[in-house]
N, C-alpha and C positions, 0 to 999 in steps of 0.2 A: 873171595866174598860171591854171595848168591845176589844175583842182578836183575831175577827174573821170577814170576809166581810160578811155584810148580804145581801141577795139578794132583792137586789133595784140597785143594782149597779153591823332552827331545831333550833332551839334557835331563833334568831330574824331575820324575814323576811324581808329584805328590798325593800320599797315602789317603788323603782325605777328597780326592778329586779322582774320575774318571774319564776317560776320553769321550769327547765329543762326536756324535757321527749322527746323520741323518738315516732313519731306517722306516721301510714299510711296517704298515700294521699286520700283525700274524695274521694270515688266511685264515680262514675258517675251514675249508676244504683246499686238497691239493688234488693233481693231476693223477688221473691209476697209475700203478705198476706197469711199465712197458718195456720191451727191449731197449730202449733209450734210457730209460730212468725206472731200472729196475728194485726188485727188493733184495738184499744182499745177505750173503753168508759169509762172515770174513773168518780165516783162519788165523789168527795171531801167531806169528813167527818170534818165538821168544828170543831177546837179546840176549846173547851171552853164549849159548851152545850152538845156534845156527848163524849167528850174524852179531856183529860189533857197531854200534854207531860210529865209533871213533877211529873205526880200520875200512875205509872203501874195499880194501882189497876180498873183505867177507861177502860181499855184495856178488853172486855168479849166478848162471843160468840156472845152476842147481836148485838154489835157493826158491827158483818159481817153479821149476817144472818136479819137483819130487811131490808135494802134494796132488797135483794131478796124477801122475804116475798111480798114484794110490786110487783118486775119486773119478779120473775120466773128466772128461770135458761137457760133459751133456749136462743142459740145462732147461727148464721152460722158459718159455717164452719173457714171464714176467720175473725170474730169478735168476741172479748170477753168484757162482764163487769168485772170490778176491781173498787176497793177504792182508793182514794190516800189520804195523811196525811202529813202533814207540821211540821218539828220541825224547831224552831229557838235556834238555838243551844247556843247562846250565854245570852239565858233568862232562865237557869236554873241550878240545880245542875246536872253536869254531868253523874255523877253514875245513879240518876233516870230518865234520859231522856234515858241513855241506856239501863235501865231494860225496859221501854214503848217501846223501838224500839225493841228491841227484842223479847216480848210479840207480838208486831203488826206481825211480821215477822213468830213468831209460829203459830197464829192463821192464817193467809194467806195461811199458808201451811195446816193445818187442816181442813180449810173449802173448800181449793181448789179455792183460790180468787186471781186473780192477783192483786198486789199492787206496787202503784207509792210513792214512799217516795220523800217529797220535804225538802231540806235542806237549810235553809237560815241564812244570818247572820245578815243582812243590816236594818230589821225593827223593830224587839223586842230585845233589848239588855239590859232590866232595870237590870237584876240578875247581869251585867257588871259595876256596877257604879264606880271600879276601873278604867274605862276606859273612863268614859265621866262625872262624877263629877270633876269638875275644878273651882268650884265656892264657895261650901258649906262645910264650914269646920266642922260642925254640923254633917253631913251626912256621912255614909261610902261611902269609895272609894275615898275620898278626896285627890287630888293633883293639884296643879296650873299647871302641865305639862298636863294634859289632855285634855288642848283646844285645843291643836295639834292634836287630836282624833276625834274632831267633828268638824260639817261645821262650817264655818264665814258666814259673809254678807258683807264683804269687803277683801280688802288684808292684813287686820293686825289683829293680833290675838286677840283684846279687843273686835271684834265682833263676838267673837265664842258664838254659841247658848248654850243658857241655857234650852230653852224648843221648842216644837213644837206640831203641829196639824195634824190629820190625822181623814181623813172621809172615812169610810169603810161602810158606809149605815148610821152613824152618827157621829158625830164630838167628838172627844176626845182627850185631851193633851197626849203627849207621850214625851217622853226623846230624849233629842237633836240627830239629824242623825250623823252617823259616815261620818268623813273623808273615803273615800274608797281607797286610798293610804295609810293611814298612818301606820307606820311599826307595831305600838302596836297593831291596830285593827287587820291588817293582819294577825300577828303570832298568835293572840289569834282564827281567824279564821280558820288558816290553823289545828293549835291544836285539835281544838274541830269537825270541818269538816273529818277529817284525821280519828278521834278516830267512829266517826258514820259510814263512810263509808266503815272502815275495818268490822264494823259488819255487815253491808249490804252484802259486798263482800264475808265474810265467809259463809254466811246463801245462798247466790245466789249460791255460787261453790258446796256446800253440795247438792243442788237440783236434782235428778234424770234427765236423760234427756228428758223422756219423760214428765216431769212437768216444763221446762225451761221456759213456759210461764206465771208462775206466777212472774218472774221478769224482767221487760221490761226495766229498767235501774233504774236512780234516776235523779231528777231535782234539780238542784243548781240556786240559786238565788230566788226572789220574786218580781217581777216587778221591777227589780234593774233599777233605776233612779236616779236622784237628784232632791229634792224639791219637789216632788208629792206626796208621803207617808207620807212625815214629813216635812212640810211647816211651815211656819212662819210668822204670822201676823208683821205688822211692828212695832207695839207697844207690841212685845211679851214679853219682859224684864218686862216693866213695868205693866202688866197682872201678870206675877208670883209673882212681889213683892207684889203686892196692896191683890193680893188673891191667898196664894201660894197652898192653898189647896181645891179652890172652881174654877170651869171653870166655872160655871151656867153665868157669867155673860159677857163671852167670844164672840167676834162677832163669825158671824155664815156664814158670805158671804164665806168662803173658798176659792178654785181655781177657776179661769175662764179661761178655755185655750185660750178662742179667745184674751185674753190680752197679748199671747207671752208667752216667755220662763219658766217665772217666774208665771204664772198664775195669775199675780194681785199682789203677796205677794213679801215678801223679796226674791231676786235672791240668791242663794247659788252655792256652786263649787270653792269658793276662797281658801280653805284650802286645799282642791286636789290639784287645780291646781298650789298653791303655793309649794305644797311638791314635785309635778312633775316638777317643774321646768317652769310653763306655766306663769308666772307672768308677765303683761303687763300691759300699759296704759288703762284705762276704765276697763267695767265691764267683768265678765267672759263670755265668748260666747256659743253658740251652740255647735260649734267646740270643744271647752274646757270641755262642757260636755260631749260630745259623746268621745272624748279620755278617760276620766275618766273612764266612763262606760266600753267603750270596754275592757279597762286594767283590771278591776275587773273582767267581765265577765271569760276572759282570765285565770284570778289568779286562779277563783275557778275549773274551770273546768281543767287546767293544776294539780289542787290537784286530781280529779278525774282520770284524766289519770296515775297520778302517783302511785294510789292504783290500778290500773289493770285494770280499766274498760274502754271499746272502746268507739270511738265516737258516735256509734248508740247505745250506752248505756247511755250516757250524755245529758240531756235535758236541755238547758235554759230558762230562764224566763226575758225575758226583758220588759222594762216598760219607759210610757212617751211618748207613741205614740198618739197624738191628732190632730187633726184639730184645724187651720188651719195646715196642716203636714208640709208644711217647715218651720215654727218657733219652732218645736217640735222635739226630738230627733226622727232620723232615725232607721227604723226597724233593720237596719245592725248591730245596736250595741249588738244583741244578736247573731250574727253570727260567728264563726270561725270555723278553719280548723279541729278542735278535739272534736267537740259536734255538737247534730241536733238542731236546734234554735227553741225557742216557745216564745209565747205572748200571752196577754189578750185579747181577744174578746168578747165583750158585744154588744149584739144584733148588730153585726157588720160581716158581710161576709168577706172572705180573702181577695176576689179578689177586695174589695171596702178600704181596708184598705192601706192608703197611698203607701208608696212604699216598701211594704211587697215582692210583686211577682218579682220586680224588683230587689232587693235584694238577694232573693234566686237564681233568673236566674245569676246575676254578681256570686256571689260565687258557681255556677254549681251544686245547688243541688234541688232536687226535696223533699229531707223529710224535715219535719218541723214537729211542735206539737202545739195545742191548748192549751197552757199550764194551762189557766184560760180561762172558758167559759159559755156564758150564753144567752139565747135568751128571749126575750120579747114576744114569740109567743104567739096566745090567744086561741091558739085549736091544736090540736094534729098532724095535717097535716103542720101545720107552724112548730109544732118542729120539727116533723118529716125531713122538707124538711130544716131547718136551720141547723140540724146536717148534713143531706147527703152533703148538700152545702159545709160545712167546711171538711169533711172527706174527700171528693172527691176534694177538690183542690190540685192540685200538688200530691204528697203521703203524705198525714197528718197520722203519726204515731198513735196519739191518741186525742181526746180531754178531758178536764176535767169539768166537770160541778159542779161549783162554787153556791151553796153548796146545798148539797143533803137534809140538814136540811129544805131549803128554795122549795123545789120543791117535796117533798115525797107527799105531801096533794093535789099536782096539778095533777088533773087527767088527763089534756093536755098531760103535760110532762111525767107523766107515760108512756101513750099508746106510744107518740112518741119516747120515750127510746126504748120502747120492740119493735116498729115495726124496728127501726135503727137497732138493732140488730139483727133482725132476717135475716137482708139485708148483701149479700155477698160485700165485699169492692169494687170499682171500679177503677180499675188500669190497 
């Protein structure tokens, strides 16, 4: 199963409640980039081919050394090259993930490489069939009540999803997507996210002051949205029933974002809207989905604040922004007062990205990040220009290239990255 994007593209937590924390007001300005607080270019190491979150033995010196063998160690005073890694904390044995995470942090310090850890609960959660298996008594985790933890395609639970599809370079079948405000789902997220954050925070606090640049913060969420990274064909249940273990005959047309909010496939969000008390006549609306996603983003950032991270150390990763922009999620869904917002930008400059600029202005912040980034530039000049255009927009804290495995043999990408690293931030 493809588990990464290919480069072509306290007890029970009530769903209606958010963790309460005391936070500072977002600052209108921030200190300039410097050696101790640089602007970062991260290279995301794709989970699967290079390392695996549930196998600590895949964390090796080579994992950290190989990118620098290509790019070298030179950088300007205000920029640094780092590596990013994403954990799906509901998709594996916690003890193994914790060991893998600890090894990554140790390696980052050993090799003097800044590290950005992404923490996500919404895309991969096969391991937690106790949360999503509501229909198959012959498989682990079966509980009919789990229908409340997955998304529906109507206002009644008999439309609870059993299967979904994802296309991150090629189409695959995935588990049904979560109801982002299900109490059971949120409780599981709280437990696992908190445990991972405590490991990261303990490591960050142990760093000597002169090496604080190794810890830029954490990224939470992974293109958080509804019905985008787990979409469902209209005859999805029948496809699962007729060919439960073989997706070779599944349709391949996928999402067509020109067809509106659901991309031409089954509209989702009904389960979350019902849980939140948003049920109304007619289909789920764009506004419903934005309320749901905004609430979930606030939930995970609240957990980060509760564990002692500051707003400039908490990066979000919103998803669902596509042209026609007014028919899809606004960039505002990733913005709140206790974090630094981020989104995916694939061959898209930030000034041309829907309402991104306007929403940063409304929030009175210049700080943001390109949580997931790639250009389709054909030479090193285009690569360098695309990087600079992104990093110089407002106050971009970082961009993370997805994925290093897809660009490391691209001489134009390598040279463009090298040139961008040598330049000082424009601030």
